[in-house]
N, CA, C and O atoms as a GROMACS GRO file, in nm:
protein
  624
    1MET      N    1  -0.342   2.878  -0.340
    1MET     CA    2  -0.406   2.759  -0.240
    1MET      C    3  -0.310   2.663  -0.242
    1MET      O    4  -0.249   2.650  -0.348
    2SER      N    5  -0.284   2.596  -0.154
    2SER     CA    6  -0.160   2.490  -0.167
    2SER      C    7  -0.252   2.336  -0.136
    2SER      O    8  -0.349   2.319  -0.062
    3GLN      N    9  -0.188   2.250  -0.212
    3GLN     CA   10  -0.264   2.113  -0.196
    3GLN      C   11  -0.193   2.034  -0.101
    3GLN      O   12  -0.078   2.061  -0.069
    4SER      N   13  -0.250   1.948  -0.058
    4SER     CA   14  -0.208   1.830   0.040
    4SER      C   15  -0.152   1.732  -0.047
    4SER      O   16  -0.212   1.694  -0.148
    5LYS      N   17  -0.032   1.687  -0.010
    5LYS     CA   18   0.026   1.564  -0.065
    5LYS      C   19  -0.016   1.435  -0.007
    5LYS      O   20  -0.020   1.413   0.114
    6PHE      N   21  -0.040   1.367  -0.083
    6PHE     CA   22  -0.107   1.195  -0.045
    6PHE      C   23   0.041   1.120  -0.034
    6PHE      O   24   0.134   1.124  -0.115
    7TYR      N   25   0.031   1.057   0.084
    7TYR     CA   26   0.154   0.957   0.070
    7TYR      C   27   0.111   0.810   0.103
    7TYR      O   28   0.039   0.791   0.201
    8ARG      N   29   0.152   0.703   0.024
    8ARG     CA   30   0.110   0.553   0.036
    8ARG      C   31   0.161   0.533   0.145
    8ARG      O   32   0.264   0.598   0.166
    9PRO      N   33   0.118   0.448   0.242
    9PRO     CA   34   0.132   0.360   0.341
    9PRO      C   35   0.200   0.276   0.284
    9PRO      O   36   0.165   0.235   0.173
   10ASN      N   37   0.334   0.222   0.358
   10ASN     CA   38   0.455   0.130   0.298
   10ASN      C   39   0.508   0.082   0.407
   10ASN      O   40   0.502   0.155   0.505
   11VAL      N   41   0.573  -0.049   0.421
   11VAL     CA   42   0.649  -0.113   0.503
   11VAL      C   43   0.748  -0.164   0.411
   11VAL      O   44   0.726  -0.208   0.298
   12ALA      N   45   0.897  -0.152   0.489
   12ALA     CA   46   1.026  -0.207   0.436
   12ALA      C   47   1.082  -0.284   0.527
   12ALA      O   48   1.060  -0.269   0.647
   13ALA      N   49   1.169  -0.382   0.473
   13ALA     CA   50   1.238  -0.495   0.540
   13ALA      C   51   1.383  -0.466   0.530
   13ALA      O   52   1.429  -0.439   0.419
   14VAL      N   53   1.463  -0.468   0.639
   14VAL     CA   54   1.597  -0.459   0.641
   14VAL      C   55   1.631  -0.608   0.697
   14VAL      O   56   1.622  -0.636   0.817
   15ILE      N   57   1.667  -0.693   0.607
   15ILE     CA   58   1.674  -0.840   0.641
   15ILE      C   59   1.832  -0.870   0.682
   15ILE      O   60   1.917  -0.809   0.618
   16VAL      N   61   1.863  -0.936   0.757
   16VAL     CA   62   1.984  -0.969   0.780
   16VAL      C   63   1.979  -1.152   0.786
   16VAL      O   64   1.877  -1.216   0.814
   17SER      N   65   2.105  -1.209   0.754
   17SER     CA   66   2.102  -1.329   0.727
   17SER      C   67   2.069  -1.415   0.857
   17SER      O   68   2.053  -1.355   0.963
   18SER      N   69   2.058  -1.559   0.852
   18SER     CA   70   2.048  -1.636   0.955
   18SER      C   71   2.177  -1.639   1.046
   18SER      O   72   2.174  -1.675   1.164
   19ALA      N   73   2.277  -1.602   0.986
   19ALA     CA   74   2.397  -1.616   1.069
   19ALA      C   75   2.412  -1.470   1.172
   19ALA      O   76   2.516  -1.448   1.234
   20TYR      N   77   2.296  -1.382   1.177
   20TYR     CA   78   2.304  -1.286   1.240
   20TYR      C   79   2.282  -1.329   1.387
   20TYR      O   80   2.202  -1.419   1.413
   21PRO      N   81   2.355  -1.263   1.487
   21PRO     CA   82   2.435  -1.147   1.488
   21PRO      C   83   2.578  -1.138   1.495
   21PRO      O   84   2.646  -1.038   1.516
   22GLU      N   85   2.627  -1.302   1.467
   22GLU     CA   86   2.776  -1.298   1.416
   22GLU      C   87   2.808  -1.255   1.294
   22GLU      O   88   2.920  -1.213   1.265
   23LYS      N   89   2.714  -1.262   1.217
   23LYS     CA   90   2.749  -1.191   1.071
   23LYS      C   91   2.655  -1.107   1.042
   23LYS      O   92   2.537  -1.139   1.027
   24LYS      N   93   2.700  -0.992   1.033
   24LYS     CA   94   2.595  -0.862   1.006
   24LYS      C   95   2.612  -0.828   0.856
   24LYS      O   96   2.681  -0.737   0.810
   25GLU      N   97   2.537  -0.916   0.786
   25GLU     CA   98   2.517  -0.898   0.634
   25GLU      C   99   2.364  -0.858   0.589
   25GLU      O  100   2.279  -0.932   0.640
   26ILE      N  101   2.326  -0.780   0.523
   26ILE     CA  102   2.201  -0.713   0.480
   26ILE      C  103   2.152  -0.762   0.341
   26ILE      O  104   2.226  -0.748   0.243
   27PHE      N  105   2.050  -0.811   0.333
   27PHE     CA  106   1.985  -0.855   0.203
   27PHE      C  107   1.937  -0.720   0.102
   27PHE      O  108   1.865  -0.632   0.149
   28ILE      N  109   1.976  -0.715  -0.015
   28ILE     CA  110   1.932  -0.642  -0.130
   28ILE      C  111   1.913  -0.731  -0.244
   28ILE      O  112   1.980  -0.831  -0.270
   29ALA      N  113   1.820  -0.685  -0.306
   29ALA     CA  114   1.751  -0.757  -0.428
   29ALA      C  115   1.769  -0.639  -0.537
   29ALA      O  116   1.771  -0.520  -0.507
   30GLU      N  117   1.783  -0.691  -0.669
   30GLU     CA  118   1.789  -0.601  -0.796
   30GLU      C  119   1.660  -0.615  -0.837
   30GLU      O  120   1.608  -0.727  -0.834
   31ARG      N  121   1.586  -0.495  -0.884
   31ARG     CA  122   1.469  -0.474  -0.954
   31ARG      C  123   1.475  -0.534  -1.070
   31ARG      O  124   1.578  -0.516  -1.134
   32ASN      N  125   1.368  -0.620  -1.127
   32ASN     CA  126   1.356  -0.666  -1.256
   32ASN      C  127   1.317  -0.558  -1.346
   32ASN      O  128   1.328  -0.580  -1.466
   33ASP      N  129   1.278  -0.456  -1.310
   33ASP     CA  130   1.209  -0.376  -1.416
   33ASP      C  131   1.312  -0.250  -1.449
   33ASP      O  132   1.303  -0.185  -1.554
   34LEU      N  133   1.415  -0.223  -1.342
   34LEU     CA  134   1.529  -0.138  -1.362
   34LEU      C  135   1.650  -0.188  -1.345
   34LEU      O  136   1.674  -0.242  -1.237
   35ASN      N  137   1.751  -0.181  -1.442
   35ASN     CA  138   1.885  -0.234  -1.445
   35ASN      C  139   1.946  -0.164  -1.339
   35ASN      O  140   1.934  -0.042  -1.326
   36ALA      N  141   2.020  -0.246  -1.252
   36ALA     CA  142   2.134  -0.205  -1.157
   36ALA      C  143   2.059  -0.144  -1.039
   36ALA      O  144   2.131  -0.081  -0.962
   37ILE      N  145   1.951  -0.149  -1.014
   37ILE     CA  146   1.854  -0.069  -0.877
   37ILE      C  147   1.852  -0.182  -0.798
   37ILE      O  148   1.793  -0.285  -0.831
   38TRP      N  149   1.931  -0.162  -0.665
   38TRP     CA  150   1.886  -0.261  -0.554
   38TRP      C  151   1.845  -0.200  -0.459
   38TRP      O  152   1.874  -0.083  -0.436
   39GLN      N  153   1.764  -0.275  -0.386
   39GLN     CA  154   1.684  -0.220  -0.283
   39GLN      C  155   1.643  -0.333  -0.191
   39GLN      O  156   1.666  -0.451  -0.213
   40PHE      N  157   1.575  -0.282  -0.077
   40PHE     CA  158   1.518  -0.376   0.017
   40PHE      C  159   1.376  -0.381  -0.013
   40PHE      O  160   1.310  -0.283  -0.046
   41PRO      N  161   1.326  -0.510  -0.001
   41PRO     CA  162   1.176  -0.563  -0.008
   41PRO      C  163   1.122  -0.438   0.051
   41PRO      O  164   1.183  -0.384   0.143
   42GLN      N  165   1.016  -0.390   0.007
   42GLN     CA  166   0.890  -0.324   0.050
   42GLN      C  167   0.770  -0.337   0.002
   42GLN      O  168   0.766  -0.421  -0.088
   43GLY      N  169   0.659  -0.282   0.028
   43GLY     CA  170   0.546  -0.264  -0.040
   43GLY      C  171   0.416  -0.202   0.050
   43GLY      O  172   0.411  -0.196   0.173
   44GLY      N  173   0.343  -0.171  -0.019
   44GLY     CA  174   0.212  -0.128   0.029
   44GLY      C  175   0.145  -0.179   0.136
   44GLY      O  176   0.138  -0.301   0.145
   45ILE      N  177   0.082  -0.097   0.234
   45ILE     CA  178  -0.001  -0.192   0.340
   45ILE      C  179  -0.144  -0.164   0.301
   45ILE      O  180  -0.179  -0.048   0.280
   46ASP      N  181  -0.216  -0.250   0.291
   46ASP     CA  182  -0.335  -0.255   0.239
   46ASP      C  183  -0.441  -0.219   0.332
   46ASP      O  184  -0.429  -0.250   0.451
   47GLU      N  185  -0.547  -0.156   0.288
   47GLU     CA  186  -0.665  -0.114   0.405
   47GLU      C  187  -0.690  -0.209   0.509
   47GLU      O  188  -0.716  -0.324   0.472
   48GLY      N  189  -0.686  -0.186   0.637
   48GLY     CA  190  -0.710  -0.276   0.736
   48GLY      C  191  -0.609  -0.359   0.796
   48GLY      O  192  -0.627  -0.431   0.895
   49GLU      N  193  -0.498  -0.346   0.728
   49GLU     CA  194  -0.390  -0.403   0.754
   49GLU      C  195  -0.290  -0.374   0.859
   49GLU      O  196  -0.268  -0.254   0.842
   50SER      N  197  -0.218  -0.413   0.957
   50SER     CA  198  -0.129  -0.368   1.040
   50SER      C  199  -0.010  -0.366   0.946
   50SER      O  200  -0.005  -0.435   0.844
   51SER      N  201   0.111  -0.264   0.996
   51SER     CA  202   0.222  -0.259   0.922
   51SER      C  203   0.312  -0.417   0.944
   51SER      O  204   0.392  -0.463   0.862
   52GLU      N  205   0.275  -0.477   1.068
   52GLU     CA  206   0.372  -0.608   1.087
   52GLU      C  207   0.279  -0.688   0.968
   52GLU      O  208   0.354  -0.725   0.878
   53GLU      N  209   0.161  -0.718   0.948
   53GLU     CA  210   0.080  -0.778   0.845
   53GLU      C  211   0.116  -0.767   0.739
   53GLU      O  212   0.130  -0.862   0.662
   54ALA      N  213   0.137  -0.658   0.714
   54ALA     CA  214   0.180  -0.617   0.581
   54ALA      C  215   0.332  -0.666   0.507
   54ALA      O  216   0.360  -0.712   0.396
   55LEU      N  217   0.430  -0.622   0.658
   55LEU     CA  218   0.547  -0.692   0.630
   55LEU      C  219   0.592  -0.832   0.594
   55LEU      O  220   0.693  -0.867   0.534
   56PHE      N  221   0.474  -0.918   0.653
   56PHE     CA  222   0.517  -1.071   0.639
   56PHE      C  223   0.434  -1.089   0.497
   56PHE      O  224   0.478  -1.166   0.412
   57ARG      N  225   0.322  -1.021   0.477
   57ARG     CA  226   0.282  -1.050   0.336
   57ARG      C  227   0.368  -0.996   0.226
   57ARG      O  228   0.374  -1.065   0.124
   58GLU      N  229   0.426  -0.902   0.229
   58GLU     CA  230   0.522  -0.856   0.144
   58GLU      C  231   0.634  -0.945   0.095
   58GLU      O  232   0.668  -0.976  -0.019
   59LEU      N  233   0.678  -0.975   0.204
   59LEU     CA  234   0.814  -1.060   0.217
   59LEU      C  235   0.774  -1.192   0.140
   59LEU      O  236   0.843  -1.236   0.049
   60LYS      N  237   0.663  -1.251   0.181
   60LYS     CA  238   0.609  -1.378   0.097
   60LYS      C  239   0.573  -1.345  -0.042
   60LYS      O  240   0.583  -1.436  -0.124
   61GLU      N  241   0.531  -1.223  -0.084
   61GLU     CA  242   0.502  -1.160  -0.204
   61GLU      C  243   0.636  -1.162  -0.290
   61GLU      O  244   0.646  -1.220  -0.399
   62GLU      N  245   0.735  -1.094  -0.228
   62GLU     CA  246   0.863  -1.046  -0.302
   62GLU      C  247   0.975  -1.145  -0.300
   62GLU      O  248   1.049  -1.156  -0.397
   63ILE      N  249   0.989  -1.216  -0.192
   63ILE     CA  250   1.112  -1.325  -0.170
   63ILE      C  251   1.071  -1.461  -0.130
   63ILE      O  252   1.146  -1.542  -0.077
   64GLY      N  253   0.955  -1.480  -0.158
   64GLY     CA  254   0.903  -1.614  -0.148
   64GLY      C  255   0.920  -1.682   0.015
   64GLY      O  256   0.924  -1.804   0.030
   65THR      N  257   0.928  -1.608   0.107
   65THR     CA  258   0.928  -1.649   0.225
   65THR      C  259   0.895  -1.546   0.339
   65THR      O  260   0.944  -1.433   0.336
   66LYS      N  261   0.809  -1.588   0.440
   66LYS     CA  262   0.799  -1.499   0.544
   66LYS      C  263   0.853  -1.538   0.680
   66LYS      O  264   0.829  -1.475   0.783
   67LYS      N  265   0.909  -1.622   0.675
   67LYS     CA  266   0.995  -1.713   0.795
   67LYS      C  267   1.131  -1.587   0.830
   67LYS      O  268   1.241  -1.578   0.776
   68VAL      N  269   1.073  -1.507   0.934
   68VAL     CA  270   1.149  -1.403   0.966
   68VAL      C  271   1.118  -1.378   1.099
   68VAL      O  272   1.000  -1.392   1.130
   69GLU      N  273   1.210  -1.340   1.199
   69GLU     CA  274   1.190  -1.272   1.324
   69GLU      C  275   1.212  -1.137   1.314
   69GLU      O  276   1.301  -1.095   1.240
   70ILE      N  277   1.142  -1.062   1.379
   70ILE     CA  278   1.141  -0.930   1.396
   70ILE      C  279   1.258  -0.887   1.479
   70ILE      O  280   1.253  -0.945   1.587
   71ILE      N  281   1.366  -0.802   1.469
   71ILE     CA  282   1.471  -0.798   1.562
   71ILE      C  283   1.418  -0.620   1.614
   71ILE      O  284   1.408  -0.590   1.733
   72ALA      N  285   1.397  -0.548   1.534
   72ALA     CA  286   1.363  -0.413   1.570
   72ALA      C  287   1.265  -0.329   1.473
   72ALA      O  288   1.247  -0.372   1.359
   73GLU      N  289   1.213  -0.229   1.509
   73GLU     CA  290   1.160  -0.143   1.415
   73GLU      C  291   1.195  -0.022   1.429
   73GLU      O  292   1.217   0.024   1.541
   74TYR      N  293   1.207   0.052   1.311
   74TYR     CA  294   1.232   0.189   1.314
   74TYR      C  295   1.132   0.293   1.401
   74TYR      O  296   1.021   0.286   1.349
   75PRO      N  297   1.131   0.371   1.495
   75PRO     CA  298   1.028   0.435   1.567
   75PRO      C  299   0.962   0.518   1.515
   75PRO      O  300   0.892   0.577   1.598
   76GLU      N  301   0.946   0.563   1.384
   76GLU     CA  302   0.864   0.655   1.299
   76GLU      C  303   0.832   0.631   1.181
   76GLU      O  304   0.894   0.542   1.123
   77TRP      N  305   0.746   0.689   1.125
   77TRP     CA  306   0.726   0.669   0.981
   77TRP      C  307   0.848   0.756   0.901
   77TRP      O  308   0.897   0.854   0.958
   78ILE      N  309   0.878   0.730   0.812
   78ILE     CA  310   0.959   0.812   0.730
   78ILE      C  311   0.882   0.826   0.598
   78ILE      O  312   0.825   0.731   0.544
   79SER      N  313   0.882   0.955   0.549
   79SER     CA  314   0.827   0.975   0.419
   79SER      C  315   0.918   1.029   0.331
   79SER      O  316   1.018   1.084   0.377
   80TYR      N  317   0.896   1.021   0.188
   80TYR     CA  318   0.944   1.060   0.077
   80TYR      C  319   0.872   1.092  -0.042
   80TYR      O  320   0.759   1.049  -0.064
   81ASP      N  321   0.942   1.171  -0.125
   81ASP     CA  322   0.852   1.195  -0.256
   81ASP      C  323   0.926   1.134  -0.348
   81ASP      O  324   1.048   1.118  -0.344
   82PHE      N  325   0.827   1.089  -0.461
   82PHE     CA  326   0.860   0.966  -0.549
   82PHE      C  327   0.919   1.108  -0.658
   82PHE      O  328   0.872   1.222  -0.666
   83PRO      N  329   1.030   1.048  -0.727
   83PRO     CA  330   1.093   1.154  -0.832
   83PRO      C  331   1.002   1.143  -0.928
   83PRO      O  332   0.938   1.040  -0.948
   84THR      N  333   0.989   1.267  -1.006
   84THR     CA  334   0.899   1.294  -1.120
   84THR      C  335   0.851   1.193  -1.220
   84THR      O  336   0.737   1.184  -1.265
   85HIS      N  337   0.981   1.101  -1.256
   85HIS     CA  338   0.939   1.009  -1.378
   85HIS      C  339   0.867   0.892  -1.309
   85HIS      O  340   0.809   0.812  -1.382
   86ILE      N  341   0.864   0.871  -1.156
   86ILE     CA  342   0.796   0.804  -1.105
   86ILE      C  343   0.662   0.831  -1.056
   86ILE      O  344   0.572   0.747  -1.053
   87ALA      N  345   0.652   0.959  -1.016
   87ALA     CA  346   0.519   1.023  -0.945
   87ALA      C  347   0.404   1.007  -1.065
   87ALA      O  348   0.287   0.991  -1.031
   88THR      N  349   0.432   1.011  -1.172
   88THR     CA  350   0.320   1.026  -1.282
   88THR      C  351   0.262   0.885  -1.260
   88THR      O  352   0.139   0.877  -1.254
   89LYS      N  353   0.332   0.775  -1.248
   89LYS     CA  354   0.274   0.661  -1.271
   89LYS      C  355   0.187   0.619  -1.118
   89LYS      O  356   0.094   0.540  -1.103
   90MET      N  357   0.245   0.687  -1.036
   90MET     CA  358   0.152   0.640  -0.869
   90MET      C  359   0.080   0.762  -0.840
   90MET      O  360   0.078   0.807  -0.725
   91ALA      N  361   0.023   0.817  -0.932
   91ALA     CA  362  -0.090   0.930  -0.889
   91ALA      C  363  -0.186   0.839  -0.828
   91ALA      O  364  -0.198   0.721  -0.862
   92PRO      N  365  -0.270   0.910  -0.714
   92PRO     CA  366  -0.225   1.029  -0.650
   92PRO      C  367  -0.154   1.081  -0.565
   92PRO      O  368  -0.155   1.192  -0.511
   93TYR      N  369  -0.072   0.968  -0.556
   93TYR     CA  370   0.036   0.966  -0.438
   93TYR      C  371   0.174   1.054  -0.474
   93TYR      O  372   0.238   1.025  -0.574
   94ALA      N  373   0.213   1.156  -0.390
   94ALA     CA  374   0.342   1.229  -0.415
   94ALA      C  375   0.442   1.135  -0.354
   94ALA      O  376   0.558   1.171  -0.376
   95GLY      N  377   0.432   1.035  -0.291
   95GLY     CA  378   0.544   0.976  -0.219
   95GLY      C  379   0.484   0.860  -0.135
   95GLY      O  380   0.363   0.839  -0.138
   96GLN      N  381   0.559   0.793  -0.069
   96GLN     CA  382   0.531   0.705   0.053
   96GLN      C  383   0.573   0.735   0.178
   96GLN      O  384   0.670   0.810   0.194
   97LYS      N  385   0.505   0.679   0.282
   97LYS     CA  386   0.537   0.694   0.408
   97LYS      C  387   0.554   0.529   0.464
   97LYS      O  388   0.475   0.435   0.478
   98GLN      N  389   0.664   0.544   0.481
   98GLN     CA  390   0.707   0.404   0.518
   98GLN      C  391   0.740   0.369   0.706
   98GLN      O  392   0.763   0.454   0.792
   99ARG      N  393   0.733   0.231   0.721
   99ARG     CA  394   0.788   0.187   0.837
   99ARG      C  395   0.883   0.067   0.813
   99ARG      O  396   0.841  -0.037   0.761
  100TYR      N  397   0.983   0.080   0.842
  100TYR     CA  398   1.099  -0.003   0.870
  100TYR      C  399   1.090  -0.098   0.977
  100TYR      O  400   1.053  -0.075   1.092
  101TYR      N  401   1.134  -0.229   0.919
  101TYR     CA  402   1.173  -0.337   1.031
  101TYR      C  403   1.286  -0.392   1.004
  101TYR      O  404   1.317  -0.429   0.891
  102LEU      N  405   1.368  -0.406   1.119
  102LEU     CA  406   1.492  -0.501   1.103
  102LEU      C  407   1.462  -0.637   1.123
  102LEU      O  408   1.418  -0.664   1.235
  103VAL      N  409   1.478  -0.754   1.021
  103VAL     CA  410   1.408  -0.890   1.056
  103VAL      C  411   1.541  -0.974   1.011
  103VAL      O  412   1.629  -0.941   0.931
  104ARG      N  413   1.528  -1.094   1.091
  104ARG     CA  414   1.659  -1.164   1.072
  104ARG      C  415   1.559  -1.310   1.003
  104ARG      O  416   1.449  -1.352   1.038
  105LEU      N  417   1.654  -1.359   0.893
  105LEU     CA  418   1.594  -1.492   0.828
  105LEU      C  419   1.603  -1.603   0.955
  105LEU      O  420   1.691  -1.613   1.040
  106LYS      N  421   1.494  -1.674   0.937
  106LYS     CA  422   1.529  -1.804   1.003
  106LYS      C  423   1.587  -1.897   0.950
  106LYS      O  424   1.596  -1.900   0.827
  107ASP      N  425   1.641  -1.998   1.030
  107ASP     CA  426   1.759  -2.098   0.987
  107ASP      C  427   1.674  -2.176   0.871
  107ASP      O  428   1.739  -2.208   0.772
  108ASN      N  429   1.554  -2.205   0.874
  108ASN     CA  430   1.472  -2.277   0.750
  108ASN      C  431   1.428  -2.188   0.664
  108ASN      O  432   1.326  -2.234   0.613
  109ALA      N  433   1.454  -2.080   0.620
  109ALA     CA  434   1.402  -1.984   0.528
  109ALA      C  435   1.464  -2.018   0.406
  109ALA      O  436   1.585  -2.037   0.402
  110LYS      N  437   1.384  -2.031   0.293
  110LYS     CA  438   1.460  -2.039   0.166
  110LYS      C  439   1.397  -1.911   0.081
  110LYS      O  440   1.279  -1.880   0.067
  111ILE      N  441   1.506  -1.853   0.033
  111ILE     CA  442   1.460  -1.718  -0.040
  111ILE      C  443   1.425  -1.752  -0.201
  111ILE      O  444   1.515  -1.807  -0.264
  112ASP      N  445   1.293  -1.721  -0.275
  112ASP     CA  446   1.284  -1.787  -0.396
  112ASP      C  447   1.192  -1.664  -0.471
  112ASP      O  448   1.072  -1.645  -0.453
  113LEU      N  449   1.274  -1.592  -0.552
  113LEU     CA  450   1.241  -1.465  -0.642
  113LEU      C  451   1.146  -1.497  -0.751
  113LEU      O  452   1.085  -1.409  -0.811
  114GLU      N  453   1.131  -1.635  -0.778
  114GLU     CA  454   1.031  -1.666  -0.866
  114GLU      C  455   0.896  -1.682  -0.790
  114GLU      O  456   0.852  -1.790  -0.751
  115THR      N  457   0.832  -1.549  -0.773
  115THR     CA  458   0.723  -1.560  -0.699
  115THR      C  459   0.581  -1.536  -0.813
  115THR      O  460   0.595  -1.546  -0.935
  116GLU      N  461   0.474  -1.511  -0.758
  116GLU     CA  462   0.344  -1.509  -0.850
  116GLU      C  463   0.366  -1.394  -0.955
  116GLU      O  464   0.330  -1.400  -1.073
  117HIS      N  465   0.437  -1.278  -0.889
  117HIS     CA  466   0.437  -1.151  -0.972
  117HIS      C  467   0.601  -1.100  -0.930
  117HIS      O  468   0.628  -1.018  -0.843
  118PRO      N  469   0.691  -1.164  -1.009
  118PRO     CA  470   0.832  -1.125  -0.965
  118PRO      C  471   0.885  -0.987  -0.969
  118PRO      O  472   0.871  -0.930  -1.077
  119GLU      N  473   0.949  -0.917  -0.866
  119GLU     CA  474   0.960  -0.783  -0.868
  119GLU      C  475   1.141  -0.784  -0.840
  119GLU      O  476   1.201  -0.677  -0.837
  120PHE      N  477   1.212  -0.908  -0.822
  120PHE     CA  478   1.348  -0.916  -0.823
  120PHE      C  479   1.408  -0.982  -0.937
  120PHE      O  480   1.336  -1.058  -1.002
  121SER      N  481   1.534  -0.963  -0.974
  121SER     CA  482   1.577  -1.064  -1.085
  121SER      C  483   1.697  -1.134  -1.008
  121SER      O  484   1.737  -1.243  -1.050
  122ALA      N  485   1.760  -1.072  -0.888
  122ALA     CA  486   1.856  -1.132  -0.834
  122ALA      C  487   1.858  -1.055  -0.672
  122ALA      O  488   1.788  -0.963  -0.629
  123TYR      N  489   1.967  -1.132  -0.607
  123TYR     CA  490   1.989  -1.090  -0.476
  123TYR      C  491   2.121  -1.120  -0.405
  123TYR      O  492   2.198  -1.204  -0.451
  124ARG      N  493   2.149  -1.052  -0.295
  124ARG     CA  494   2.270  -1.081  -0.236
  124ARG      C  495   2.265  -1.028  -0.097
  124ARG      O  496   2.190  -0.935  -0.065
  125PHE      N  497   2.344  -1.085  -0.016
  125PHE     CA  498   2.398  -1.035   0.125
  125PHE      C  499   2.524  -0.953   0.099
  125PHE      O  500   2.620  -1.002   0.040
  126VAL      N  501   2.520  -0.816   0.147
  126VAL     CA  502   2.626  -0.733   0.170
  126VAL      C  503   2.669  -0.722   0.297
  126VAL      O  504   2.589  -0.756   0.384
  127GLU      N  505   2.804  -0.671   0.338
  127GLU     CA  506   2.800  -0.629   0.454
  127GLU      C  507   2.775  -0.501   0.499
  127GLU      O  508   2.796  -0.412   0.416
  128VAL      N  509   2.737  -0.469   0.606
  128VAL     CA  510   2.689  -0.366   0.635
  128VAL      C  511   2.757  -0.208   0.606
  128VAL      O  512   2.700  -0.100   0.591
  129ASP      N  513   2.898  -0.241   0.604
  129ASP     CA  514   2.957  -0.127   0.582
  129ASP      C  515   2.997  -0.100   0.411
  129ASP      O  516   3.078  -0.014   0.375
  130SER      N  517   2.931  -0.182   0.330
  130SER     CA  518   2.968  -0.169   0.199
  130SER      C  519   2.790  -0.154   0.133
  130SER      O  520   2.783  -0.141   0.011
  131LEU      N  521   2.690  -0.155   0.193
  131LEU     CA  522   2.609  -0.130   0.156
  131LEU      C  523   2.554  -0.037   0.037
  131LEU      O  524   2.495  -0.057  -0.069
  132PHE      N  525   2.606   0.081   0.110
  132PHE     CA  526   2.583   0.198   0.017
  132PHE      C  527   2.678   0.202  -0.128
  132PHE      O  528   2.671   0.284  -0.219
  133ASN      N  529   2.746   0.113  -0.118
  133ASN     CA  530   2.817   0.089  -0.259
  133ASN      C  531   2.744   0.033  -0.369
  133ASN      O  532   2.774   0.041  -0.488
  134HIS      N  533   2.625  -0.036  -0.308
  134HIS     CA  534   2.534  -0.096  -0.397
  134HIS      C  535   2.394  -0.009  -0.419
  134HIS      O  536   2.317  -0.045  -0.508
  135ILE      N  537   2.368   0.082  -0.354
  135ILE     CA  538   2.272   0.180  -0.332
  135ILE      C  539   2.303   0.309  -0.394
  135ILE      O  540   2.394   0.379  -0.350
  136ALA      N  541   2.215   0.351  -0.517
  136ALA     CA  542   2.271   0.487  -0.572
  136ALA      C  543   2.139   0.561  -0.621
  136ALA      O  544   2.132   0.644  -0.712
  137HIS      N  545   2.042   0.513  -0.546
  137HIS     CA  546   1.890   0.561  -0.619
  137HIS      C  547   1.848   0.664  -0.524
  137HIS      O  548   1.924   0.690  -0.431
  138PHE      N  549   1.718   0.735  -0.536
  138PHE     CA  550   1.656   0.817  -0.462
  138PHE      C  551   1.644   0.767  -0.306
  138PHE      O  552   1.668   0.850  -0.218
  139LYS      N  553   1.616   0.664  -0.277
  139LYS     CA  554   1.598   0.586  -0.143
  139LYS      C  555   1.730   0.602  -0.057
  139LYS      O  556   1.712   0.593   0.064
  140LYS      N  557   1.869   0.626  -0.103
  140LYS     CA  558   1.946   0.619  -0.036
  140LYS      C  559   1.958   0.705   0.078
  140LYS      O  560   2.020   0.656   0.172
  141PRO      N  561   1.910   0.830   0.094
  141PRO     CA  562   1.923   0.903   0.224
  141PRO      C  563   1.823   0.840   0.321
  141PRO      O  564   1.835   0.844   0.443
  142ILE      N  565   1.724   0.782   0.254
  142ILE     CA  566   1.628   0.715   0.374
  142ILE      C  567   1.699   0.598   0.417
  142ILE      O  568   1.694   0.576   0.538
  143TYR      N  569   1.760   0.523   0.349
  143TYR     CA  570   1.836   0.399   0.396
  143TYR      C  571   1.936   0.429   0.487
  143TYR      O  572   1.938   0.362   0.590
  144GLU      N  573   2.025   0.522   0.471
  144GLU     CA  574   2.124   0.587   0.535
  144GLU      C  575   2.055   0.593   0.708
  144GLU      O  576   2.090   0.532   0.809
  145GLN      N  577   1.963   0.678   0.687
  145GLN     CA  578   1.889   0.707   0.812
  145GLN      C  579   1.854   0.595   0.906
  145GLN      O  580   1.880   0.597   1.026
  146VAL      N  581   1.799   0.506   0.849
  146VAL     CA  582   1.745   0.387   0.902
  146VAL      C  583   1.876   0.311   0.934
  146VAL      O  584   1.885   0.286   1.054
  147ILE      N  585   1.977   0.270   0.862
  147ILE     CA  586   2.075   0.205   0.891
  147ILE      C  587   2.134   0.254   0.990
  147ILE      O  588   2.155   0.180   1.086
  148THR      N  589   2.177   0.396   0.994
  148THR     CA  590   2.234   0.467   1.116
  148THR      C  591   2.164   0.439   1.248
  148THR      O  592   2.219   0.386   1.345
  149TYR      N  593   2.025   0.483   1.242
  149TYR     CA  594   1.973   0.436   1.374
  149TYR      C  595   1.968   0.301   1.417
  149TYR      O  596   1.975   0.281   1.538
  150PHE      N  597   1.955   0.196   1.331
  150PHE     CA  598   2.001   0.041   1.387
  150PHE      C  599   2.116   0.026   1.449
  150PHE      O  600   2.132  -0.032   1.556
  151LYS      N  601   2.207   0.082   1.376
  151LYS     CA  602   2.370   0.090   1.423
  151LYS      C  603   2.379   0.150   1.570
  151LYS      O  604   2.419   0.091   1.670
  152ALA      N  605   2.334   0.276   1.559
  152ALA     CA  606   2.340   0.378   1.692
  152ALA      C  607   2.276   0.257   1.804
  152ALA      O  608   2.334   0.230   1.909
  153GLU      N  609   2.170   0.204   1.767
  153GLU     CA  610   2.107   0.127   1.877
  153GLU      C  611   2.154  -0.029   1.912
  153GLU      O  612   2.103  -0.109   1.990
  154GLY      N  613   2.266  -0.043   1.826
  154GLY     CA  614   2.357  -0.163   1.846
  154GLY      C  615   2.302  -0.291   1.792
  154GLY      O  616   2.345  -0.399   1.833
  155TYR      N  617   2.193  -0.282   1.688
  155TYR     CA  618   2.177  -0.390   1.611
  155TYR      C  619   2.260  -0.457   1.489
  155TYR      O  620   2.273  -0.573   1.450
  156LEU      N  621   2.316  -0.318   1.444
  156LEU     CA  622   2.406  -0.342   1.333
  156LEU      C  623   2.556  -0.303   1.336
  156LEU      O  624   2.628  -0.326   1.240
   0.00000   0.00000   0.00000
């Protein structure tokens, strides 16, 4: 008998700087609980919350600002399984299904990682073509899929 896998609904933000579209730099942040693991801001979608509402809430919670404008949305949900060492902590979820948004920081946005529950210890903006020099974890194939799509659509 096969068991169904449960995937946690999640939203993720590919953030470009306020200098976009002249400069195509992407925001990445280093997790404060894992050394040298850089990622996009992301988080769960609460019951009754839309993915857009979750996007703005998660940005405020993780990087201290929700002053962004949505440029584009990846057209479908993307699912992935957690590695074994993470899956045991995330039960009953086998992984996450994510909605990705490409967002631009507004000119007056101020990033502040010292939030109520800090998740990141550092951040930087990297050129699109060097992004994957910084991403070396299990989410890399998903990131590649999303960035390839936004490039093909002319956004990056």
